[in-house]
MARVEX-532338 format. One record per residue (C-alpha): residue number from 1; residue in three letters; x, y, z. Coordinates in steps of 0.02 Angstrom, whole numbers, m for minus. Layout:
# MARVEX-532338
<seq: NUM | type: ALA | X: X | Y: Y | Z: Z>
...
//
This chain:
# MARVEX-532338
<seq: 1 | type: MET | X: 1560 | Y: 546 | Z: 490>
<seq: 2 | type: ASP | X: 1410 | Y: 554 | Z: 374>
<seq: 3 | type: THR | X: 1459 | Y: 628 | Z: 168>
<seq: 4 | type: ALA | X: 1350 | Y: 769 | Z: 98>
<seq: 5 | type: HIS | X: 1206 | Y: 769 | Z: m35>
<seq: 6 | type: PRO | X: 1150 | Y: 873 | Z: m146>
<seq: 7 | type: ALA | X: 972 | Y: 934 | Z: m122>
<seq: 8 | type: SER | X: 834 | Y: 795 | Z: m108>
<seq: 9 | type: VAL | X: 640 | Y: 826 | Z: m67>
<seq: 10 | type: PHE | X: 675 | Y: 715 | Z: 85>
<seq: 11 | type: ALA | X: 785 | Y: 818 | Z: 171>
<seq: 12 | type: ARG | X: 638 | Y: 957 | Z: 190>
<seq: 13 | type: LYS | X: 567 | Y: 957 | Z: 346>
<seq: 14 | type: ASN | X: 379 | Y: 944 | Z: 296>
<seq: 15 | type: VAL | X: 428 | Y: 796 | Z: 168>
<seq: 16 | type: ALA | X: 500 | Y: 696 | Z: 286>
<seq: 17 | type: PHE | X: 387 | Y: 711 | Z: 440>
<seq: 18 | type: ALA | X: 236 | Y: 679 | Z: 304>
<seq: 19 | type: CYS | X: 354 | Y: 542 | Z: 226>
<seq: 20 | type: ALA | X: 371 | Y: 458 | Z: 416>
<seq: 21 | type: THR | X: 207 | Y: 471 | Z: 458>
<seq: 22 | type: LEU | X: 155 | Y: 373 | Z: 324>
<seq: 23 | type: CYS | X: 281 | Y: 240 | Z: 359>
<seq: 24 | type: CYS | X: 217 | Y: 226 | Z: 533>
<seq: 25 | type: LEU | X: 49 | Y: 215 | Z: 509>
<seq: 26 | type: LEU | X: 68 | Y: 85 | Z: 363>
<seq: 27 | type: TRP | X: 162 | Y: 0 | Z: 508>
<seq: 28 | type: GLY | X: 36 | Y: 15 | Z: 627>
<seq: 29 | type: SER | X: m94 | Y: m44 | Z: 514>
<seq: 30 | type: SER | X: 19 | Y: m210 | Z: 501>
<seq: 31 | type: TYR | X: m43 | Y: m261 | Z: 678>
<seq: 32 | type: PRO | X: m223 | Y: m276 | Z: 636>
<seq: 33 | type: ALA | X: m173 | Y: m368 | Z: 468>
<seq: 34 | type: ILE | X: m48 | Y: m488 | Z: 556>
<seq: 35 | type: LYS | X: m175 | Y: m564 | Z: 661>
<seq: 36 | type: ASN | X: m297 | Y: m565 | Z: 537>
<seq: 37 | type: GLY | X: m186 | Y: m649 | Z: 437>
<seq: 38 | type: TYR | X: m144 | Y: m791 | Z: 586>
<seq: 39 | type: GLU | X: m341 | Y: m811 | Z: 565>
<seq: 40 | type: ILE | X: m344 | Y: m841 | Z: 386>
<seq: 41 | type: PHE | X: m202 | Y: m962 | Z: 359>
<seq: 42 | type: GLN | X: m258 | Y: m1045 | Z: 541>
<seq: 43 | type: ILE | X: m96 | Y: m998 | Z: 648>
<seq: 44 | type: ALA | X: m100 | Y: m1060 | Z: 833>
<seq: 45 | type: ALA | X: m64 | Y: m939 | Z: 951>
<seq: 46 | type: ASP | X: 86 | Y: m1019 | Z: 1008>
<seq: 47 | type: ASP | X: 153 | Y: m1088 | Z: 823>
<seq: 48 | type: VAL | X: 307 | Y: m958 | Z: 821>
<seq: 49 | type: PRO | X: 381 | Y: m1072 | Z: 669>
<seq: 50 | type: SER | X: 223 | Y: m1054 | Z: 555>
<seq: 51 | type: LYS | X: 214 | Y: m885 | Z: 605>
<seq: 52 | type: ILE | X: 423 | Y: m843 | Z: 546>
<seq: 53 | type: VAL | X: 366 | Y: m940 | Z: 405>
<seq: 54 | type: PHE | X: 229 | Y: m789 | Z: 384>
<seq: 55 | type: ALA | X: 324 | Y: m673 | Z: 423>
<seq: 56 | type: GLY | X: 482 | Y: m738 | Z: 282>
<seq: 57 | type: TYR | X: 352 | Y: m743 | Z: 137>
<seq: 58 | type: ARG | X: 290 | Y: m555 | Z: 191>
<seq: 59 | type: PHE | X: 472 | Y: m476 | Z: 166>
<seq: 60 | type: LEU | X: 515 | Y: m595 | Z: 31>
<seq: 61 | type: PHE | X: 390 | Y: m549 | Z: m90>
<seq: 62 | type: ALA | X: 406 | Y: m357 | Z: m50>
<seq: 63 | type: GLY | X: 602 | Y: m359 | Z: m70>
<seq: 64 | type: LEU | X: 590 | Y: m449 | Z: m247>
<seq: 65 | type: LEU | X: 415 | Y: m334 | Z: m275>
<seq: 66 | type: LEU | X: 553 | Y: m172 | Z: m244>
<seq: 67 | type: LEU | X: 664 | Y: m256 | Z: m344>
<seq: 68 | type: VAL | X: 559 | Y: m276 | Z: m472>
<seq: 69 | type: PHE | X: 489 | Y: m91 | Z: m456>
<seq: 70 | type: ALA | X: 673 | Y: m47 | Z: m449>
<seq: 71 | type: LEU | X: 725 | Y: m136 | Z: m638>
<seq: 72 | type: LEU | X: 587 | Y: m51 | Z: m709>
<seq: 73 | type: GLN | X: 613 | Y: 114 | Z: m659>
<seq: 74 | type: GLY | X: 812 | Y: 78 | Z: m755>
<seq: 75 | type: ARG | X: 897 | Y: 68 | Z: m581>
<seq: 76 | type: PRO | X: 1022 | Y: m75 | Z: m580>
<seq: 77 | type: ILE | X: 1009 | Y: m195 | Z: m471>
<seq: 78 | type: ALA | X: 1138 | Y: m324 | Z: m502>
<seq: 79 | type: ARG | X: 1302 | Y: m202 | Z: m523>
<seq: 80 | type: LEU | X: 1362 | Y: m224 | Z: m360>
<seq: 81 | type: SER | X: 1535 | Y: m274 | Z: m298>
<seq: 82 | type: PRO | X: 1573 | Y: m419 | Z: m199>
<seq: 83 | type: ARG | X: 1576 | Y: m300 | Z: m20>
<seq: 84 | type: GLN | X: 1421 | Y: m228 | Z: m57>
<seq: 85 | type: CYS | X: 1330 | Y: m398 | Z: m116>
<seq: 86 | type: GLY | X: 1405 | Y: m451 | Z: 91>
<seq: 87 | type: GLN | X: 1347 | Y: m298 | Z: 173>
<seq: 88 | type: LEU | X: 1179 | Y: m320 | Z: 93>
<seq: 89 | type: ALA | X: 1160 | Y: m487 | Z: 157>
<seq: 90 | type: VAL | X: 1231 | Y: m424 | Z: 342>
<seq: 91 | type: LEU | X: 1083 | Y: m301 | Z: 347>
<seq: 92 | type: GLY | X: 961 | Y: m444 | Z: 286>
<seq: 93 | type: VAL | X: 1009 | Y: m567 | Z: 418>
<seq: 94 | type: THR | X: 1011 | Y: m433 | Z: 553>
<seq: 95 | type: GLN | X: 877 | Y: m328 | Z: 521>
<seq: 96 | type: THR | X: 774 | Y: m450 | Z: 433>
<seq: 97 | type: SER | X: 796 | Y: m623 | Z: 496>
<seq: 98 | type: ILE | X: 863 | Y: m624 | Z: 651>
<seq: 99 | type: GLN | X: 767 | Y: m455 | Z: 723>
<seq: 100 | type: TYR | X: 611 | Y: m538 | Z: 673>
<seq: 101 | type: THR | X: 647 | Y: m699 | Z: 782>
<seq: 102 | type: PHE | X: 680 | Y: m624 | Z: 933>
<seq: 103 | type: PHE | X: 537 | Y: m506 | Z: 902>
<seq: 104 | type: TYR | X: 425 | Y: m654 | Z: 869>
<seq: 105 | type: ILE | X: 485 | Y: m784 | Z: 999>
<seq: 106 | type: GLY | X: 464 | Y: m628 | Z: 1125>
<seq: 107 | type: LEU | X: 307 | Y: m591 | Z: 1081>
<seq: 108 | type: ALA | X: 261 | Y: m780 | Z: 1123>
<seq: 109 | type: PHE | X: 333 | Y: m765 | Z: 1306>
<seq: 110 | type: THR | X: 258 | Y: m603 | Z: 1349>
<seq: 111 | type: THR | X: 88 | Y: m495 | Z: 1340>
<seq: 112 | type: GLY | X: 56 | Y: m391 | Z: 1212>
<seq: 113 | type: VAL | X: 46 | Y: m240 | Z: 1310>
<seq: 114 | type: LYS | X: 205 | Y: m267 | Z: 1367>
<seq: 115 | type: GLY | X: 286 | Y: m322 | Z: 1209>
<seq: 116 | type: SER | X: 244 | Y: m130 | Z: 1124>
<seq: 117 | type: ILE | X: 302 | Y: m39 | Z: 1260>
<seq: 118 | type: MET | X: 476 | Y: m117 | Z: 1271>
<seq: 119 | type: ASN | X: 476 | Y: m120 | Z: 1060>
<seq: 120 | type: ALA | X: 450 | Y: 67 | Z: 1093>
<seq: 121 | type: THR | X: 646 | Y: 50 | Z: 1177>
<seq: 122 | type: GLY | X: 696 | Y: 52 | Z: 983>
<seq: 123 | type: THR | X: 675 | Y: 241 | Z: 965>
<seq: 124 | type: PHE | X: 800 | Y: 274 | Z: 1115>
<seq: 125 | type: PHE | X: 930 | Y: 142 | Z: 1052>
<seq: 126 | type: SER | X: 902 | Y: 254 | Z: 883>
<seq: 127 | type: VAL | X: 959 | Y: 412 | Z: 959>
<seq: 128 | type: LEU | X: 1094 | Y: 356 | Z: 1064>
<seq: 129 | type: LEU | X: 1187 | Y: 261 | Z: 931>
<seq: 130 | type: ALA | X: 1169 | Y: 401 | Z: 819>
<seq: 131 | type: HIS | X: 1240 | Y: 507 | Z: 952>
<seq: 132 | type: PHE | X: 1390 | Y: 413 | Z: 973>
<seq: 133 | type: ILE | X: 1403 | Y: 379 | Z: 774>
<seq: 134 | type: TYR | X: 1351 | Y: 549 | Z: 688>
<seq: 135 | type: GLN | X: 1433 | Y: 712 | Z: 740>
<seq: 136 | type: ASN | X: 1289 | Y: 846 | Z: 697>
<seq: 137 | type: ASP | X: 1173 | Y: 702 | Z: 798>
<seq: 138 | type: ARG | X: 1192 | Y: 720 | Z: 967>
<seq: 139 | type: ILE | X: 1071 | Y: 726 | Z: 1116>
<seq: 140 | type: SER | X: 1014 | Y: 854 | Z: 1175>
<seq: 141 | type: PHE | X: 878 | Y: 904 | Z: 1315>
<seq: 142 | type: ASN | X: 745 | Y: 917 | Z: 1190>
<seq: 143 | type: LYS | X: 796 | Y: 764 | Z: 1121>
<seq: 144 | type: SER | X: 792 | Y: 685 | Z: 1285>
<seq: 145 | type: LEU | X: 620 | Y: 748 | Z: 1339>
<seq: 146 | type: GLY | X: 534 | Y: 721 | Z: 1155>
<seq: 147 | type: CYS | X: 602 | Y: 521 | Z: 1191>
<seq: 148 | type: ILE | X: 505 | Y: 527 | Z: 1361>
<seq: 149 | type: LEU | X: 346 | Y: 607 | Z: 1287>
<seq: 150 | type: GLY | X: 326 | Y: 486 | Z: 1168>
<seq: 151 | type: PHE | X: 384 | Y: 365 | Z: 1265>
<seq: 152 | type: ALA | X: 238 | Y: 383 | Z: 1409>
<seq: 153 | type: GLY | X: 129 | Y: 409 | Z: 1239>
<seq: 154 | type: VAL | X: 172 | Y: 210 | Z: 1207>
<seq: 155 | type: MET | X: 130 | Y: 181 | Z: 1388>
<seq: 156 | type: LEU | X: m19 | Y: 254 | Z: 1392>
<seq: 157 | type: VAL | X: m90 | Y: 205 | Z: 1249>
<seq: 158 | type: ASN | X: m83 | Y: 29 | Z: 1330>
<seq: 159 | type: LEU | X: m119 | Y: 61 | Z: 1511>
<seq: 160 | type: ASN | X: m203 | Y: m88 | Z: 1580>
<seq: 161 | type: HIS | X: m203 | Y: m209 | Z: 1726>
<seq: 162 | type: SER | X: m28 | Y: m282 | Z: 1627>
<seq: 163 | type: LEU | X: 56 | Y: m104 | Z: 1659>
<seq: 164 | type: LEU | X: 57 | Y: m182 | Z: 1840>
<seq: 165 | type: ASP | X: 159 | Y: m310 | Z: 1811>
<seq: 166 | type: PHE | X: 337 | Y: m262 | Z: 1860>
<seq: 167 | type: SER | X: 397 | Y: m448 | Z: 1820>
<seq: 168 | type: PHE | X: 543 | Y: m468 | Z: 1684>
<seq: 169 | type: ILE | X: 557 | Y: m641 | Z: 1583>
<seq: 170 | type: TRP | X: 710 | Y: m628 | Z: 1477>
<seq: 171 | type: LEU | X: 648 | Y: m748 | Z: 1351>
<seq: 172 | type: GLY | X: 498 | Y: m640 | Z: 1331>
<seq: 173 | type: ASP | X: 526 | Y: m460 | Z: 1356>
<seq: 174 | type: GLY | X: 721 | Y: m478 | Z: 1355>
<seq: 175 | type: PHE | X: 699 | Y: m532 | Z: 1182>
<seq: 176 | type: ILE | X: 595 | Y: m387 | Z: 1113>
<seq: 177 | type: VAL | X: 709 | Y: m280 | Z: 1183>
<seq: 178 | type: LEU | X: 853 | Y: m356 | Z: 1118>
<seq: 179 | type: ALA | X: 752 | Y: m344 | Z: 938>
<seq: 180 | type: ALA | X: 735 | Y: m170 | Z: 949>
<seq: 181 | type: PHE | X: 912 | Y: m133 | Z: 992>
<seq: 182 | type: ILE | X: 971 | Y: m237 | Z: 835>
<seq: 183 | type: LEU | X: 846 | Y: m164 | Z: 715>
<seq: 184 | type: SER | X: 892 | Y: 12 | Z: 784>
<seq: 185 | type: ALA | X: 1064 | Y: m43 | Z: 734>
<seq: 186 | type: SER | X: 1047 | Y: m117 | Z: 590>
<seq: 187 | type: SER | X: 967 | Y: 19 | Z: 516>
<seq: 188 | type: LEU | X: 1091 | Y: 119 | Z: 548>
<seq: 189 | type: TYR | X: 1203 | Y: 13 | Z: 462>
<seq: 190 | type: GLY | X: 1072 | Y: 33 | Z: 310>
<seq: 191 | type: LYS | X: 1098 | Y: 220 | Z: 317>
<seq: 192 | type: ARG | X: 1294 | Y: 211 | Z: 316>
<seq: 193 | type: ILE | X: 1256 | Y: 78 | Z: 159>
<seq: 194 | type: SER | X: 1125 | Y: 200 | Z: 79>
<seq: 195 | type: GLN | X: 1287 | Y: 307 | Z: 41>
<seq: 196 | type: THR | X: 1360 | Y: 190 | Z: m107>
<seq: 197 | type: VAL | X: 1197 | Y: 79 | Z: m134>
<seq: 198 | type: ASP | X: 1014 | Y: 157 | Z: m211>
<seq: 199 | type: PRO | X: 905 | Y: 142 | Z: m58>
<seq: 200 | type: MET | X: 768 | Y: 61 | Z: m145>
<seq: 201 | type: VAL | X: 889 | Y: m84 | Z: m233>
<seq: 202 | type: MET | X: 975 | Y: m102 | Z: m48>
<seq: 203 | type: THR | X: 794 | Y: m127 | Z: 42>
<seq: 204 | type: GLY | X: 740 | Y: m242 | Z: m93>
<seq: 205 | type: TRP | X: 901 | Y: m347 | Z: m90>
<seq: 206 | type: GLN | X: 896 | Y: m340 | Z: 104>
<seq: 207 | type: LEU | X: 695 | Y: m370 | Z: 136>
<seq: 208 | type: ALA | X: 710 | Y: m530 | Z: 12>
<seq: 209 | type: PHE | X: 868 | Y: m604 | Z: 79>
<seq: 210 | type: GLY | X: 803 | Y: m564 | Z: 263>
<seq: 211 | type: GLY | X: 625 | Y: m638 | Z: 206>
<seq: 212 | type: LEU | X: 709 | Y: m797 | Z: 123>
<seq: 213 | type: VAL | X: 831 | Y: m852 | Z: 307>
<seq: 214 | type: LEU | X: 667 | Y: m819 | Z: 372>
<seq: 215 | type: VAL | X: 545 | Y: m945 | Z: 273>
<seq: 216 | type: ALA | X: 694 | Y: m1067 | Z: 257>
<seq: 217 | type: GLY | X: 708 | Y: m1060 | Z: 459>
<seq: 218 | type: GLY | X: 541 | Y: m1062 | Z: 500>
<seq: 219 | type: TYR | X: 518 | Y: m1232 | Z: 386>
<seq: 220 | type: LEU | X: 665 | Y: m1319 | Z: 467>
<seq: 221 | type: THR | X: 604 | Y: m1296 | Z: 630>
<seq: 222 | type: GLY | X: 434 | Y: m1368 | Z: 600>
<seq: 223 | type: GLY | X: 328 | Y: m1220 | Z: 528>
<seq: 224 | type: THR | X: 164 | Y: m1217 | Z: 391>
<seq: 225 | type: LEU | X: 74 | Y: m1108 | Z: 302>
<seq: 226 | type: ALA | X: m60 | Y: m1161 | Z: 195>
<seq: 227 | type: VAL | X: m180 | Y: m1041 | Z: 79>
<seq: 228 | type: HIS | X: m345 | Y: m1049 | Z: 94>
<seq: 229 | type: GLY | X: m441 | Y: m950 | Z: m29>
<seq: 230 | type: VAL | X: m415 | Y: m782 | Z: m78>
<seq: 231 | type: ALA | X: m427 | Y: m710 | Z: 89>
<seq: 232 | type: SER | X: m260 | Y: m783 | Z: 125>
<seq: 233 | type: VAL | X: m179 | Y: m708 | Z: m54>
<seq: 234 | type: ALA | X: m263 | Y: m530 | Z: m18>
<seq: 235 | type: ILE | X: m180 | Y: m519 | Z: 177>
<seq: 236 | type: LEU | X: m33 | Y: m587 | Z: 94>
<seq: 237 | type: GLY | X: m31 | Y: m446 | Z: m44>
<seq: 238 | type: TYR | X: m80 | Y: m302 | Z: 92>
<seq: 239 | type: LEU | X: 76 | Y: m350 | Z: 208>
<seq: 240 | type: THR | X: 192 | Y: m366 | Z: 71>
<seq: 241 | type: LEU | X: 130 | Y: m203 | Z: 2>
<seq: 242 | type: LEU | X: 165 | Y: m100 | Z: 152>
<seq: 243 | type: SER | X: 303 | Y: m171 | Z: 196>
<seq: 244 | type: SER | X: 394 | Y: m130 | Z: 34>
<seq: 245 | type: ILE | X: 321 | Y: 44 | Z: 29>
<seq: 246 | type: ALA | X: 348 | Y: 82 | Z: 201>
<seq: 247 | type: PHE | X: 517 | Y: 6 | Z: 219>
<seq: 248 | type: ALA | X: 620 | Y: 66 | Z: 67>
<seq: 249 | type: LEU | X: 535 | Y: 253 | Z: 96>
<seq: 250 | type: TRP | X: 594 | Y: 241 | Z: 273>
<seq: 251 | type: SER | X: 768 | Y: 215 | Z: 206>
<seq: 252 | type: VAL | X: 781 | Y: 356 | Z: 84>
<seq: 253 | type: LEU | X: 738 | Y: 460 | Z: 254>
<seq: 254 | type: LEU | X: 866 | Y: 392 | Z: 332>
<seq: 255 | type: LYS | X: 988 | Y: 420 | Z: 211>
<seq: 256 | type: TYR | X: 947 | Y: 601 | Z: 204>
<seq: 257 | type: ASN | X: 904 | Y: 636 | Z: 360>
<seq: 258 | type: ARG | X: 991 | Y: 657 | Z: 569>
<seq: 259 | type: VAL | X: 917 | Y: 492 | Z: 638>
<seq: 260 | type: SER | X: 855 | Y: 563 | Z: 777>
<seq: 261 | type: MET | X: 735 | Y: 670 | Z: 673>
<seq: 262 | type: ILE | X: 656 | Y: 523 | Z: 602>
<seq: 263 | type: ALA | X: 676 | Y: 396 | Z: 748>
<seq: 264 | type: PRO | X: 543 | Y: 464 | Z: 874>
<seq: 265 | type: PHE | X: 409 | Y: 444 | Z: 713>
<seq: 266 | type: ASN | X: 413 | Y: 233 | Z: 793>
<seq: 267 | type: PHE | X: 316 | Y: 319 | Z: 923>
<seq: 268 | type: VAL | X: 152 | Y: 325 | Z: 820>
<seq: 269 | type: ILE | X: 174 | Y: 134 | Z: 770>
<seq: 270 | type: PRO | X: 119 | Y: 87 | Z: 946>
<seq: 271 | type: VAL | X: m36 | Y: 222 | Z: 941>
<seq: 272 | type: ALA | X: m64 | Y: 192 | Z: 760>
<seq: 273 | type: GLY | X: m59 | Y: m10 | Z: 796>
<seq: 274 | type: THR | X: m189 | Y: 5 | Z: 924>
<seq: 275 | type: VAL | X: m298 | Y: 127 | Z: 856>
<seq: 276 | type: LEU | X: m307 | Y: 36 | Z: 687>
<seq: 277 | type: SER | X: m345 | Y: m145 | Z: 769>
<seq: 278 | type: ALA | X: m480 | Y: m54 | Z: 860>
<seq: 279 | type: ILE | X: m560 | Y: 1 | Z: 705>
<seq: 280 | type: PHE | X: m540 | Y: m158 | Z: 594>
<seq: 281 | type: LEU | X: m565 | Y: m275 | Z: 744>
<seq: 282 | type: GLY | X: m705 | Y: m216 | Z: 822>
<seq: 283 | type: GLU | X: m631 | Y: m125 | Z: 962>
<seq: 284 | type: GLN | X: m694 | Y: 15 | Z: 1076>
<seq: 285 | type: ILE | X: m571 | Y: 160 | Z: 1028>
<seq: 286 | type: PHE | X: m678 | Y: 296 | Z: 1100>
<seq: 287 | type: GLU | X: m562 | Y: 323 | Z: 1261>
<seq: 288 | type: TRP | X: m472 | Y: 479 | Z: 1324>
<seq: 289 | type: LYS | X: m309 | Y: 378 | Z: 1357>
<seq: 290 | type: TYR | X: m294 | Y: 379 | Z: 1129>
<seq: 291 | type: ALA | X: m322 | Y: 539 | Z: 1119>
<seq: 292 | type: ALA | X: m185 | Y: 593 | Z: 1245>
<seq: 293 | type: ALA | X: m97 | Y: 467 | Z: 1198>
<seq: 294 | type: LEU | X: m67 | Y: 540 | Z: 1043>
<seq: 295 | type: VAL | X: m38 | Y: 717 | Z: 1107>
<seq: 296 | type: LEU | X: 112 | Y: 645 | Z: 1206>
<seq: 297 | type: VAL | X: 166 | Y: 569 | Z: 1064>
<seq: 298 | type: CYS | X: 152 | Y: 715 | Z: 924>
<seq: 299 | type: SER | X: 209 | Y: 842 | Z: 1088>
<seq: 300 | type: GLY | X: 383 | Y: 701 | Z: 1085>
<seq: 301 | type: ILE | X: 416 | Y: 730 | Z: 909>
<seq: 302 | type: TRP | X: 406 | Y: 911 | Z: 897>
<seq: 303 | type: TRP | X: 522 | Y: 922 | Z: 1047>
<seq: 304 | type: VAL | X: 656 | Y: 812 | Z: 970>
<seq: 305 | type: ASN | X: 662 | Y: 928 | Z: 822>
<seq: 306 | type: LYS | X: 623 | Y: 1091 | Z: 873>
<seq: 307 | type: PRO | X: 813 | Y: 1202 | Z: 876>
<seq: 308 | type: GLY | X: 890 | Y: 1201 | Z: 1024>
<seq: 309 | type: LYS | X: 982 | Y: 1347 | Z: 1078>
<seq: 310 | type: GLY | X: 1122 | Y: 1392 | Z: 956>
<seq: 311 | type: SER | X: 1063 | Y: 1278 | Z: 831>
<seq: 312 | type: ALA | X: 990 | Y: 1392 | Z: 698>
<seq: 313 | type: ALA | X: 1138 | Y: 1491 | Z: 669>
<seq: 314 | type: ARG | X: 1208 | Y: 1319 | Z: 641>
<seq: 315 | type: SER | X: 1071 | Y: 1236 | Z: 521>
<seq: 316 | type: ARG | X: 1085 | Y: 1408 | Z: 404>
<seq: 317 | type: LYS | X: 1283 | Y: 1405 | Z: 411>
<seq: 318 | type: VAL | X: 1248 | Y: 1191 | Z: 364>
<seq: 319 | type: ASN | X: 1108 | Y: 1185 | Z: 280>
<seq: 320 | type: ALA | X: 1146 | Y: 1005 | Z: 193>
<seq: 321 | type: PRO | X: 1102 | Y: 845 | Z: 264>
<seq: 322 | type: GLU | X: 1203 | Y: 717 | Z: 318>
//
C-alpha cells in the first residue's frame, strides 16, 4: 500500500498532465533523433549490438548528468544503504538494460508499425498491475475505455498495409511485448523505491548502471561505436538530455500520482514520434489519420482521468496522493 506524501506541486492535476505530456513529447522526439543517430554513427540496420552500445552510452551519460545535477543541488547521491544500492541495481538492469535489449532485438525482427503498436501494450500492463498492487488504483469502466481509445489511436497512426499482417513472431513481436511488460513492472518497482530515495537520485543511478551494462553487453557481442564529427556529439548530447529530463520527471510524477492517471500518456509517444519523424525526416504529415489519432489518444487520457460515480466524494475525503 502506498504511503501518503505531503502536498507537492507535481500532485496537482494540471501540473502532472503538463509534465507527463512534456515527457512523452521528449520521448517521441527520440524516434527521429535515434534514426538520425544511426545514420550519423553509420550503424547498419541489422547491427543490433552497435545499437545497444549507442543506447547504452545515451543512458549512461543521462544518468551521470542527473547525478551531477543532483549533487549541484545539494542532494545526497551516495547516502544509500546496501539494500537501496541493491534495489537501484535491480531497477537499472530491468528498466534499462533488459528492457532495451528485448526492445532492440524485437525491432530487428518485426516492422516499425507493429513494434510501435506492440510497445503501446505497456500502458495496459501498467494499469492492470496497479490494479492488483494499489488499493486506490483499481480498474474502472472509465480507465478501461480510456485505454482502449488510446490504443486505437496508436493503431490508427500506424494504419497501413502492415496492419493486415496478423502473423506473430516471438523473437520480434513477442520481445516487444515482453519489453513493454518489463518496463511497466519495473516502473512500479521504481515508484516503490522513490518513497525512500530521491526520484532524481534514483533515476540517475538506475540509468547510469543500466546504461553501463548495455555498453558492456553491446561491446561483448561485437558492437562498435565511432564518433564522426560534431554531429555525432550533438545527437548523442540531445538524446542524453532528453532521457535525463524525461525519466527523472516521469519518476517524480509516478511518486506523487496514481499509476493509472499517468501511464495512459504513453499513448502520446508513438503519435508524437510519428508526427515529429515526419517533420524532421521530411515525410508527409498532412493526413487525416494523425489528427484522428491525436483525438483518440486525448479522449482516452480524458476518460482515464474522468471521475467515476462516487469517486468525487472519495477524492474530497482523501485528497493526499498515493
